[in-house]
C-alpha positions in Angstrom: -28.6 -83.5 -99.7 -28.4 -83.3 -95.9 -29.5 -86.3 -93.8 -28.5 -89.5 -92.1 -26.5 -92.1 -93.9 -27.6 -95.3 -92.2 -24.8 -97.3 -93.7 -22.4 -95.4 -91.4 -21.9 -96.4 -87.7 -23.4 -94.2 -85.0 -20.6 -93.1 -82.6 -22.0 -91.9 -79.2 -20.2 -88.9 -77.8 -19.7 -88.1 -74.1 -21.3 -84.8 -73.2 -20.9 -82.7 -70.1 -24.0 -80.6 -69.4 -23.7 -77.2 -67.6 -26.6 -75.1 -66.4 -25.6 -71.5 -65.6 -28.0 -69.9 -63.1 -28.1 -68.0 -59.8 -31.6 -69.4 -59.1 -31.8 -73.0 -60.4 -31.0 -76.1 -58.5 -31.1 -79.7 -59.7 -34.8 -80.1 -58.8 -35.8 -76.9 -60.8 -33.4 -77.3 -63.7 -36.1 -77.9 -66.3 -34.0 -76.8 -69.3 -31.1 -78.9 -68.1 -33.4 -81.9 -67.7 -34.9 -81.3 -71.2 -31.4 -81.2 -72.7 -30.3 -84.3 -70.8 -33.2 -86.3 -72.0 -32.6 -85.3 -75.6 -28.9 -86.1 -75.4 -29.7 -89.6 -74.0 -32.5 -90.2 -76.5 -30.1 -89.4 -79.3 -27.8 -92.2 -78.0 -25.1 -90.1 -76.4 -23.7 -90.3 -72.9 -24.0 -87.7 -70.1 -20.4 -87.6 -69.0 -21.1 -85.1 -66.2 -23.6 -82.5 -65.2 -23.3 -79.4 -63.1 -25.1 -76.2 -62.1 -22.9 -73.1 -61.7 -23.7 -69.6 -60.7 -23.3 -66.7 -63.1 -19.6 -66.1 -62.3 -17.1 -66.1 -65.2 -14.2 -67.4 -63.0 -16.2 -70.3 -61.7 -17.6 -71.2 -65.2 -14.0 -71.0 -66.7 -12.7 -73.3 -64.0 -15.3 -75.9 -64.6 -14.9 -75.6 -68.4 -11.1 -76.1 -68.0 -11.7 -79.2 -65.9 -14.0 -80.7 -68.5 -11.7 -79.8 -71.4 -8.8 -81.6 -69.7 -11.0 -84.7 -68.9 -10.5 -87.4 -71.6 -14.0 -88.7 -70.8 -15.6 -85.5 -72.1 -15.9 -84.9 -75.8 -18.5 -82.0 -75.8 -19.7 -79.4 -73.3 -23.2 -78.0 -73.8 -24.2 -75.1 -71.4 -27.5 -73.5 -71.0 -28.1 -70.1 -69.5 -26.1 -66.9 -69.0 -26.0 -66.0 -72.7 -28.1 -62.9 -72.5 -27.1 -59.3 -72.2 -27.8 -58.4 -68.6 -25.0 -57.7 -66.1 -25.1 -61.2 -64.7 -24.9 -63.0 -68.1 -21.2 -64.0 -68.4 -21.2 -67.4 -70.1 -19.8 -66.2 -73.5 -17.1 -64.3 -71.6 -16.1 -67.5 -69.8 -16.1 -69.4 -73.0 -13.9 -66.8 -74.7 -11.3 -67.4 -72.0 -10.9 -71.1 -73.0 -11.8 -71.3 -76.7 -8.9 -71.9 -79.2 -11.3 -71.6 -82.1 -14.8 -70.2 -82.4 -17.4 -71.9 -84.4 -19.1 -68.7 -85.5 -21.7 -70.5 -87.6 -23.2 -72.1 -84.5 -24.3 -68.8 -83.0 -25.3 -67.4 -86.4 -27.4 -70.4 -87.3 -29.0 -70.5 -83.8 -30.1 -66.9 -84.1 -31.4 -67.5 -87.6 -33.5 -70.4 -86.5 -34.6 -68.6 -83.4 -35.7 -65.6 -85.4 -38.2 -67.8 -87.2 -39.8 -68.5 -83.8 -39.3 -65.4 -81.6 -38.6 -62.7 -84.2 -36.2 -59.9 -83.4 -36.0 -60.9 -79.7 -33.3 -63.3 -80.9 -30.8 -60.4 -80.9 -30.6 -60.8 -77.1 -29.0 -64.2 -77.5 -25.2 -64.6 -77.4 -25.2 -68.3 -78.2 -21.6 -69.4 -78.9 -19.7 -72.4 -80.0 -16.1 -73.4 -80.3 -13.3 -75.8 -79.7 -10.6 -76.1 -76.9 -8.0 -78.8 -76.7 -10.1 -81.2 -78.8 -13.3 -80.6 -76.9 -16.4 -78.9 -78.5 -18.1 -76.3 -76.4 -21.6 -74.8 -77.0 -23.6 -72.3 -75.0 -27.3 -72.0 -75.4 -29.8 -69.6 -73.8 -31.4 -71.1 -70.7 -35.0 -71.3 -71.9 -36.6 -74.6 -72.8 -37.4 -73.2 -76.3 -33.8 -72.3 -76.9 -32.6 -75.7 -75.7 -35.0 -77.3 -78.2 -33.9 -75.0 -81.0 -30.2 -75.6 -80.3 -30.4 -79.3 -79.8 -33.2 -80.4 -82.2 -32.2 -78.1 -85.1 -28.4 -78.0 -84.9 -26.5 -80.2 -82.3 -28.4 -83.4 -82.7 -27.3 -83.4 -86.4 -23.8 -82.2 -86.0 -23.1 -84.6 -83.2 -24.3 -87.6 -85.2 -21.5 -89.4 -87.0 -24.0 -90.5 -89.7 -25.1 -87.0 -90.7 -24.1 -86.1 -94.2 -22.6 -84.2 -96.0 -20.4 -83.7 -92.9 -20.6 -83.5 -89.1 -18.5 -82.5 -86.1 -17.9 -86.1 -84.9 -15.8 -87.0 -87.9 -13.5 -84.1 -87.2 -12.8 -85.1 -83.6 -9.7 -87.1 -84.3 -8.2 -84.1 -86.1 -9.0 -81.3 -83.5 -5.6 -81.5 -81.9 -3.4 -81.6 -85.0 -1.9 -78.2 -84.1 -0.5 -79.8 -80.9 1.3 -82.5 -82.9 3.0 -79.7 -84.9 4.2 -78.0 -81.7 5.6 -81.3 -80.3 7.5 -81.9 -83.5 9.2 -78.5 -83.3 
């Protein structure tokens, strides 16, 4: 059965938080603030936090910076996952991801459907891995942040969560690089 195994140690992860928006600034980033408070309440560390406009090149540049930063284990973005012309977060993620975690977006939409019905089809929430860093993109609404964090990420980023979690896989995320170096 799924749940926390309190005999296991909690291992905090370092999370970079990105808000993608043409209109929000730090003082009006309520979804980013909500996510930051939940990350810290869960015992994790905010490694960095930024707001970037809806520009795939700029988002990609920031993602690459965080992926190459050894003090960042996970990136969680909010915003830019819709279907309008300005929504380019998934496209920026696709430029850097080595492997997609398809189940993240699928599960997010399934959970979201229970709350907002068919409107969930407008979400292109995405997850994946690049150079040993997990990356997740959520819609920018506070409801979506709650759904994504409270129902998925808080569990998968907790080293005590059973039967398995993403934290326990972190040491093995770059195994493919070891194979290349040996060749």
